[in-house]
N, C-alpha and C positions, 0 to 999 in steps of 0.2 A: 707679236713681240719680237723686236729685233736682236739678233744674234751677233752682230758685228765684233763686239768686244770678245765674245767668246771665240770666235774664228781668229780675231788677232791673236788672242792668247796662244792657241794652240798650233798656229800655223808656224810660230817661231820658238815655241817650247819645246825642246828635245830632250828635256832632262829630267824626266820625272818617271823613269822605268828603271828595271833591275832585274838582274836573275835572282832566283830564290835562293835567299841565304838564311842560315840558322838565326834566329831570334838574338842569341849572345853576340855574334858576328856583327848583324846589322847596328845593334844599340852602340856597341864599341865605335862604329865608324864615324868619324867628324861629318857635320853636314856638308861641308863644301866639297869634301872627297867623295861623299855620296853623289852629289850632283854631278861632278866632274866625271866620275866613273860610269855611272848609268848613262848620262848623256852622249858621252862616246860610244856606249854600247848599241843604244838605240840607233844613233845616226850611222853607225857602222852597217847595222843589219839592213837599215833603210836604202844604204846604198849598194849593198853587195846582193842582197836576196832577190833573185831573177823573178820571183813572182810578185814581190813587192814593188820592184821597179816597174812591172808589166800593168801594176794597179789591180792585182788580182785583190778584191775588197775581202773576201773570206780568210785570205792569208794574213792580211793587214790587221783584221779584226782579230785574229788570232794572236798576234804579236801584241796589240794594244792590250788584251786581255791578260796575257801572261807577263808582260813586262811593265806595264802602265798603272793599271788599275789597282793593284794593291799598295800601291806607295803615295797615294793621296788621300788626304783624310776628307772624304766627302762630307761626313756628317758635319766636321767643323765649319767647312765651307759653304755649305748649305745654310747651316744656322747663321751664320754672320751675313750671307746675303739676304737672307729673309728678314733679319733684324728683330724688330720688337715683337713682330709678329709670330715669331718661333717659339714664344713664351705662351701666346695664345692657341697655338696649334695643339692638337690632340696628339697622343703618342701614334696613333694610326696615320695621321696627316705627315707628321714629321717623317715616319718612315717612307711613305710614298713620295714626299717632296725629295727626300736624299736619292731613293732609287731613280726617280725621273732625271735628277740633275746628273746623276752618275751616268745615265744611258745617254743622255745628250752630249756630256763631255767624252763618252766613248766614242760616239759617232765623229765628233769634231776632231778628236785627236787621230782618228783614223785618216780623215781628210788631210791633216797635216801631213803624215808620214807619205802619203800618195804624191805629196808635192815636193818632197826631199829631193835635192840635186846634187850632183857630184862636188860641186864648188862650195857647199855650206860648210863653214867652221865655227869653231865654238871658242871663245876665250873668256876666261875667268879673271876678276880682280880677287886680291887677297881677302881672306875673311876677316872682318874687324867685329871681333865679338869676345867676352869674357871667356874664361875657361869653362866656368860654371853655369853660362848662358843656356836657357831652356827655350828661347825664340829667336832665331836669327835670320837674318837676310843674306843671302848668297847673290852677289852681282856679277853679270855676264854680260856678254854681247854676241850677236849671230852676225858673221861675215857672210854676206850674199855675194854670190858670183856675177849678178848683173847689177847691184846697186853698190855704188862706193859709200854710201851711208851705212854703218852697222845699226842693228836693232837692240837697244838695250833693253836687258832683261833682269828684274829682280825676283829672287824665289824667297818666300817667306817660309820657313820651316819651325815646326815645333818638337821637341824631344819628348817622345812617349814611352810607355814600357817596352815596346818592341822595337824602338828605333826613331830615327826622324823622319817626320813626313810633312809633306808639301801641303800647305793649306790655302795659299794665296799668291798670286804673281802679278809683278808689275811690267807691263809694257809700255816702253816710252814715257813713263811717268804716269800712267792710269793704272790703279790696283784693280784686279778683277772683281774682288768683293764689293767694292764701293761702287763700282759701275752696275754690278747687277742687284745692288741694294735699291738702287733709284729704279731698276726697271720692275723688279718684284714688287716693289712698294706701290707702284702705279698700277700693276696688275690686281694685286690684292685689293687696292682700293676701289678698282671697278668692279671685281666680281668675286672677292673674298679668296681666302686660302684655298677653297675647292677650286675656284676659278683659275688659279695660278696652276695647280695640279694638272688641270684639264688642259690648259694650254700647253704645258710641257709634254703631256701624254700625246697629246695630238700631233706635236712636232715629232716625236721620237716614232709614232706610228707611221707617219707620213715618209720618214726616213727608212724604218724598217721594210714598208712596202717597196720603195724604189730601190732598196739595195744601195743606196747612196750615202755618202758622208754628208755631215751639216754643211750649210753654206753659210 
């Protein structure tokens, strides 16, 4: 199963992390301000932490687990990517799909952080959403030190009880959920839901054994 879209997502996505905030403070924070602040935080750590800059994967894994994983709605992302088959999956299969997708994103985001360079910069467009909106898109672009063309990124967030959560990202016009819906549908068509779970498990097991981030 190809993971190119997932890699493209996380190589340039530097805005899904945050320090631990109280539920009240996080819920009150505007979605664009959340994305801006946490983006700057992750980018700053990736540039300044010596162990991260040296490629120490254990340190990078720790950074990802603490600052990234709590702020993505993996269940929503997974259910949308699995599409119509999500309703057919048992509770156990849903839990396993979400876990395996979480782990794959974990490894891939670690790979992204290991590739951050000092010249990477983030720019954001003004948020265009109603004050009472519960689902918004925050648009930004990544300025690369060795490429004059910026990478356009859109973050889709949903307002939940404990604050805003990212559940989909657009890279240069391609939404992650739609891209993976095709991949997952094809895999399920060949070998069923358990077959997709096995494919994700095998990928993650390989990454864990090698101690390497996803490619």
